[in-house]
N, C-alpha and C positions, 0 to 999 in steps of 0.2 A: 504494500500500500504506500503510495507516494505521500510524503509528508508535505504539508502546506508551508510555504516560506513565511517566515515571521520577520517583519521589518521593524527594527528597533529605532524609534524616533528619539534622539537625544534631547530635543527640546521638550517633548512630551514628558519624558522621565524627569527632567529638571523641574517642570511645572508641578508634577505630582509631589516631588520631594519638598519643594517650596511650600505647596499648599498644606502638606502634612505637618511641617514644622510650624507654620503660622497657626494652624489649627490647634496644635499642642500648646503653643505660647498663649493663645487666647484662653484656652481652658485653664491653664495654670494661673493666669492673672485673675480670672473670674473666681477661682477657688480662693486665692489669696485675699480677694475683696469680699469674701463672705458668701459667695454664691456656690454652694456645694451640690453634690448629687447630679441629677439630670439637668439642673439649671446651668451648671458649669459647662456641660456639653452643648447646651442650646445657644450659648453666646457665640462661639465660633461659627456655628451654622448660620446664625442670623447675619453675621458680618459677611460671610461668603455669599449668601443669597442676595444681600443688598448689592454687593459688588457685581454679581452676575446680572441682576436686573438693570443696573446702571450701564453695564457694558452692552446689553441688548438694546437699550435706548440709544446709545451712541451708534451702534451698528445700523439701526433703523433710519438714522438721519433726521429724526424728529426731536425737537426740544433739546439740542445738544448742550445748552447751558445747564439744564436740569440734570442731564446725564452725567456731565463732568462734575457737577457739584456733589452729587451723591456718590459718585465713584471715588472722589477725593476724600469724602468723609469716611467711607468704608476702608479706603486704603490707609488713612491716618489711624483708624482703629486697629488695623492689622499691624502696621509698622510700630505703633505705640506699644502694643503688647510684646512685639519682638524685642524692642529696645528695653522695655521695663523688666523683662525676664532675663536679660543678658547680664545681670549682675549690677546694673545701675540703680536698682530699686530693691530695698529689703522687703521681700515678700512676707516676712513675719511681722512687719510694721508698716502696713499699707496706709498712706495718708488719707485723711477724711475726704479730700476732694476727689481722689481716685475712686473711693468707694461710692461716692455720689455719682460720678461719671458712669461707672459700671452699672449701678442700679438704674440709672436713667436711660441706658442704651436701648433696651427693648422698645421703649416708646419712640425713640429716634428712628430705629430700624423699621418699625411698623409704619411710621409716617412716610419715610422715604420709599419703602416698598409699595405702599398704596399709591403715592403720587406717580411713581414710575409705571405701575401696572395700569393705572386708570388715567393716563395723561390725555391730552387733546387727541381726538380721533383724526386719522388721516383723511385727506380730501378724497371724496368719492371719485372713482374713475369714471370718465365719460363713457356712456353706453355706446357700444359698437353699433354700426348700422343694422346688422342682422339681429340685434336684440330689441329693436323697436317693436312694441306690441302690435299685433296684426290689426287690432281694431282702432289704432290711433292714426288718424288721418294726417298726412304731411301738410306742410304749409301750402296753402292754395293761392293761385294767382288771383289778381283783382277781378278777372272775368267771372269767377264763381259767385261774386256778390250779386250777380244778376241771374243766378241759377233758376229761380221760379219763372222769370220771363223767358228763359231759354228752353224750359222743359218741353214746350210744344213745338219747338223748331225741328224741321227735318234734318237728317244727317248732314246734308250738304250745306246747311245754314249754320252749323255749330262753329263758333269762333275758332280761328286757327290757334290762338294762344292756349285755349282750353284743350284742344286736341293734342298740342305739343306737350302740355303738362301731363295729360293722360298717357301719352307714349312713354314718358319717363317713369311714371308710376308702374306701368305694365312691364317695362324693361327691368325695373328693380325687382318686381315680384317674380318674373321669370328667372332672373339670376339667382334669387334666393331659394326658390322652390323647384325650379326646373320644369315648371308647367306654365302654360299661358294663363293669364288672368281671366277669370270669368266675370260676367256682367255684374253679379251681386257684389263680388269683392271690389270691383272697380267703383261701383256706386258708393260702397262704404268708405273706400279710401278717399274719394273725391268729395263725398258729402253732398251729392246731388240727387234729385228725384230720379226714380226708375226710368221714366221715358227718356230723360236726357242722358242717363247712363247708357241706355240701349243705343241712342243715336251716336254717342261717342264711340261705343264698342264697334258700331258698324263702320266708322271711319278708320278704326285701327286695323280692321281685317283687310 
């Protein structure tokens, strides 16, 4: 049986190592600040999730200012824990301000995650021509304002502008469906009375 080749990505390995060390430092700092048990493990998870949410916002191209702000806040929390547990801080005598900061972090992480996840919606994409509802009539030329008066006109008396517009509608319908447009559909698209639609259809044939 042929073994599958395994590609070792040095950058990915480095990222995993860095994330694991940062995770451990945040856990140790939380324990030192009085957050023990499952709470100590929740702190590094909240920091990492906030950083991921900010990174996703930056990748999306929306509200980059908010993305960078929360990314830097999460990065400061992670780097702060790394520095604090590197011997520069006596973990047996954590200052009161650090205890307050650690205790208040969940609210900060919740606020940042909520704002990043429920930010301004993206602009809706413009509908493609083939997504136009079948029962929605396109913009009509001025000649259709006189549709009631034209309803009784014979086929050879229908205004040329109206016939030209009907040809465009019929061509678009044929391109989209692959079949010629019928009189009822033409009448619905043009918004004209049935007799006038029949007269126009006669000119199209």
